[in-house]
C-alpha positions as CSV (number, residue, x, y, z in Angstrom):
1,X,0.0,0.0,0.0
2,X,1.1,3.6,-0.6
3,X,0.3,6.4,1.8
4,X,1.0,10.0,0.8
5,X,0.9,13.1,3.0
6,X,1.4,16.6,1.8
7,X,3.3,19.2,3.9
8,X,-0.1,20.3,5.4
9,X,-1.0,16.7,6.3
10,X,2.4,16.1,7.9
11,X,1.6,19.2,10.1
12,X,-1.8,17.6,10.9
13,X,-0.4,14.1,11.5
14,X,-0.4,14.5,15.4
15,X,-4.2,15.3,15.1
16,X,-4.7,12.2,12.9
17,X,-2.9,10.1,15.6
18,X,-4.9,11.8,18.4
19,X,-8.3,11.3,16.8
20,X,-7.3,7.8,15.4
21,X,-8.5,9.0,11.9
22,X,-6.4,8.0,9.0
23,X,-2.7,6.9,8.9
24,X,-0.4,9.7,10.1
25,X,2.7,8.5,8.2
26,X,3.7,8.2,4.5
27,X,5.4,5.3,2.8
28,X,5.5,3.0,-0.2
29,X,4.9,-0.8,-0.4
30,X,3.6,-0.9,3.2
31,X,2.2,-4.3,4.2
32,X,-1.4,-3.9,5.3
33,X,-3.9,-6.5,6.7
34,X,-7.5,-5.5,6.8
35,X,-10.0,-7.4,8.8
36,X,-13.7,-6.8,7.9
37,X,-16.4,-7.7,10.4
38,X,-20.1,-7.5,10.0
39,X,-21.9,-6.7,13.2
40,X,-24.3,-9.4,14.3
41,X,-27.3,-7.1,14.2
42,X,-26.5,-6.1,10.7
43,X,-26.3,-2.3,11.6
44,X,-22.6,-1.7,11.0
45,X,-19.5,-3.0,9.2
46,X,-16.2,-2.7,10.9
47,X,-12.7,-2.2,9.4
48,X,-9.5,-3.0,11.3
49,X,-6.5,-2.0,9.2
50,X,-3.0,-2.8,10.4
51,X,-0.2,-0.9,8.7
52,X,3.2,-2.4,9.2
53,X,5.8,0.3,8.5
54,X,9.4,-0.9,8.5
55,X,11.1,-0.4,11.9
56,X,8.0,0.7,13.7
57,X,5.3,-1.0,15.7
58,X,2.1,-1.7,13.7
59,X,-0.4,1.2,13.4
60,X,-4.1,0.3,13.6
61,X,-6.7,2.4,11.9
62,X,-10.2,1.2,12.8
63,X,-13.6,2.4,11.7
64,X,-17.2,1.5,11.6
65,X,-19.4,2.1,8.5
66,X,-23.1,2.5,8.9
67,X,-26.0,3.3,6.5
68,X,-27.1,6.9,6.6
69,X,-30.2,7.0,4.4
70,X,-30.7,6.1,0.8
71,X,-27.3,5.8,-0.9
72,X,-25.4,7.4,2.0
73,X,-22.9,6.0,4.6
74,X,-21.0,7.4,7.5
75,X,-17.7,6.0,8.4
76,X,-17.1,6.6,12.1
77,X,-13.7,6.8,13.7
78,X,-13.2,5.8,17.4
79,X,-12.9,9.5,18.3
80,X,-16.6,10.1,17.2
81,X,-15.6,11.9,14.0
82,X,-17.4,10.6,10.9
83,X,-17.1,11.0,7.2
84,X,-20.4,11.2,5.4
85,X,-20.4,10.0,1.8
86,X,-22.7,9.2,-1.0
87,X,-21.9,5.9,-2.6
88,X,-22.5,4.7,-6.1
89,X,-21.4,2.3,-8.8
90,X,-20.4,3.6,-12.2
91,X,-20.4,0.1,-13.9
92,X,-16.7,-0.5,-13.1
93,X,-16.1,0.7,-9.5
94,X,-17.8,1.7,-6.3
95,X,-17.3,5.4,-5.5
96,X,-17.8,7.4,-2.4
97,X,-18.3,11.2,-2.8
98,X,-18.0,13.6,0.1
99,X,-21.2,14.8,1.8
100,X,-19.6,16.3,4.9
101,X,-18.1,15.5,8.3
102,X,-20.0,14.6,11.4
103,X,-19.3,14.6,15.1
104,X,-21.2,12.2,17.4
105,X,-22.4,14.0,20.5
106,X,-24.7,12.1,22.9
107,X,-25.7,9.7,20.1
108,X,-26.5,12.5,17.6
109,X,-24.6,13.0,14.4
110,X,-23.9,16.8,14.2
111,X,-22.5,18.3,11.0
112,X,-19.0,19.8,11.6
113,X,-17.2,22.0,9.0
114,X,-13.8,20.4,8.8
115,X,-13.5,20.9,5.0
116,X,-11.6,24.2,5.6
117,X,-8.9,22.2,7.5
118,X,-8.7,18.7,5.9
119,X,-10.5,19.1,2.6
120,X,-13.2,16.8,1.0
121,X,-12.9,13.1,0.9
122,X,-13.3,10.8,-2.1
123,X,-12.8,7.0,-2.3
124,X,-13.2,4.2,-4.9
125,X,-12.8,0.4,-5.0
126,X,-12.6,-1.7,-8.1
127,X,-12.8,-5.5,-8.2
128,X,-9.9,-7.1,-10.1
129,X,-11.2,-10.7,-9.8
130,X,-13.0,-12.8,-7.2
131,X,-10.1,-12.6,-4.8
132,X,-8.5,-9.1,-5.4
133,X,-9.6,-5.5,-5.4
134,X,-7.9,-2.2,-5.6
135,X,-8.8,1.0,-3.7
136,X,-8.0,4.6,-3.6
137,X,-8.9,7.4,-1.1
138,X,-7.9,11.0,-1.0
139,X,-8.6,14.3,0.8
140,X,-8.5,17.4,-1.4
141,X,-8.4,20.9,0.0
142,X,-10.0,23.7,-2.0
143,X,-6.7,25.8,-1.8
144,X,-4.0,23.3,-1.2
145,X,-5.1,20.4,-3.6
146,X,-4.5,16.8,-2.6
147,X,-3.3,16.7,0.9
148,X,-3.7,13.0,1.7
149,X,-4.0,9.8,-0.2
150,X,-3.6,6.1,0.2
151,X,-4.0,3.4,-2.4
152,X,-3.2,-0.3,-3.0
153,X,-4.3,-3.7,-4.2
154,X,-5.7,-6.2,-1.7
155,X,-6.0,-9.9,-1.9
156,X,-8.7,-11.8,0.1
157,X,-6.8,-14.5,2.0
158,X,-9.5,-15.8,4.3
159,X,-13.2,-15.5,4.3
160,X,-15.6,-16.9,7.0
161,X,-19.3,-16.7,6.6
162,X,-21.4,-17.2,9.7
């Protein structure tokens, strides 16, 4: 996997680490393991991403994705910050287009205007075959352009259906 941070994102990396949102370090060819877990009640879908940077302890980036109305999702970080996106399929790939950021306060998802600081998110995933897919995500700031991105190809190595 490849993780890219602009100069602005490097300045914001302590905030990424504090909020447990995104991966606060750049690198190429980073081994990553992603464990997907569906919640028993079917409400959410959990991601546990383990990035293994050379010479460092593994970095975990966890999130929980939930439906947020027709064609919308919110991907919640452990800190209570969420990325609201509209998803679609263009015939080749699944896309997720920015709808805003949320902050969970007392169980309520409140809009929070973080675009001025970290930009707008975009993500896409494309199946390569039955066992592989590639993905790309970025944050683009209105003034500073792309400030953050990660991308890579994943291979499904184990699947358990319950």
